[in-house]
C-alpha positions in Angstrom: 0.0 0.0 0.0 1.3 3.5 -0.8 1.1 6.6 1.2 -1.9 7.7 3.1 -2.1 11.4 3.7 -4.1 12.9 6.4 -4.9 16.7 6.3 -5.7 17.8 9.8 -4.9 20.0 12.8 -3.7 19.5 16.4 -6.9 21.0 17.9 -9.2 18.7 15.9 -10.7 15.8 17.9 -11.5 13.7 14.9 -8.0 14.2 13.6 -6.5 13.0 17.0 -8.9 10.0 16.9 -7.9 9.0 13.4 -4.2 9.3 14.2 -4.7 7.0 17.2 -6.6 4.5 15.1 -3.8 4.5 12.4 -1.1 4.0 15.0 -3.1 1.2 16.9 -3.6 -0.6 13.7 -0.1 -0.2 12.4 -1.1 1.9 9.4 1.6 4.2 8.1 0.4 7.7 7.2 1.7 11.2 6.6 0.2 14.0 8.6 -0.2 17.5 7.0 -1.1 20.3 9.4 -3.6 22.6 7.6 -3.2 25.2 10.3 0.5 25.8 9.5 0.4 25.3 5.8 -2.0 27.4 3.7 -1.3 25.5 0.5 -2.2 22.3 2.3 -5.4 23.8 3.6 -6.4 24.7 0.1 -5.6 21.2 -1.2 -7.6 19.6 1.6 -10.6 21.9 0.7 -10.2 20.9 -2.9 -10.1 17.2 -2.1 -13.2 17.6 0.0 -15.1 19.2 -2.8 -15.1 22.7 -1.2 -15.9 21.5 2.3 -13.7 22.7 5.2 -14.2 19.7 7.4 -11.1 17.8 8.7 -9.6 15.3 8.8 -9.4 14.8 5.0 -7.7 11.5 4.4 -6.4 10.7 0.9 -5.9 7.0 0.3 -3.2 5.6 -2.1 -5.9 4.7 -4.7 -7.1 8.3 -4.7 -10.2 7.8 -2.6 -10.9 10.6 -0.2 -12.5 10.2 3.3 -13.8 13.3 5.1 -14.2 13.0 8.9 -14.4 9.2 8.7 -15.4 7.1 11.7 -13.0 4.3 12.9 -15.4 1.8 11.2 -15.1 3.8 7.9 -11.3 3.8 8.1 -11.3 0.1 8.7 -13.6 -0.6 5.8 -11.7 1.7 3.4 -8.4 0.1 4.3 -9.8 -3.5 4.0 -10.5 -3.0 0.3 
């Protein structure tokens, strides 16, 4: 599996939960802080179809998850 990229912020509870889930399940990911990187924030909004919700998780196959639950993460990575 290639790189998973998670666009998020330190203050975001759903972002913290997703990071914990990735780590507990041994899933490698790259975290991009949208608070510190304006270009990344714009990319995340673009990936999310104009929505400003985080986390935005981009899977290696190009699928995009916006504020996924743990169950949605598990299902997406099972495929």
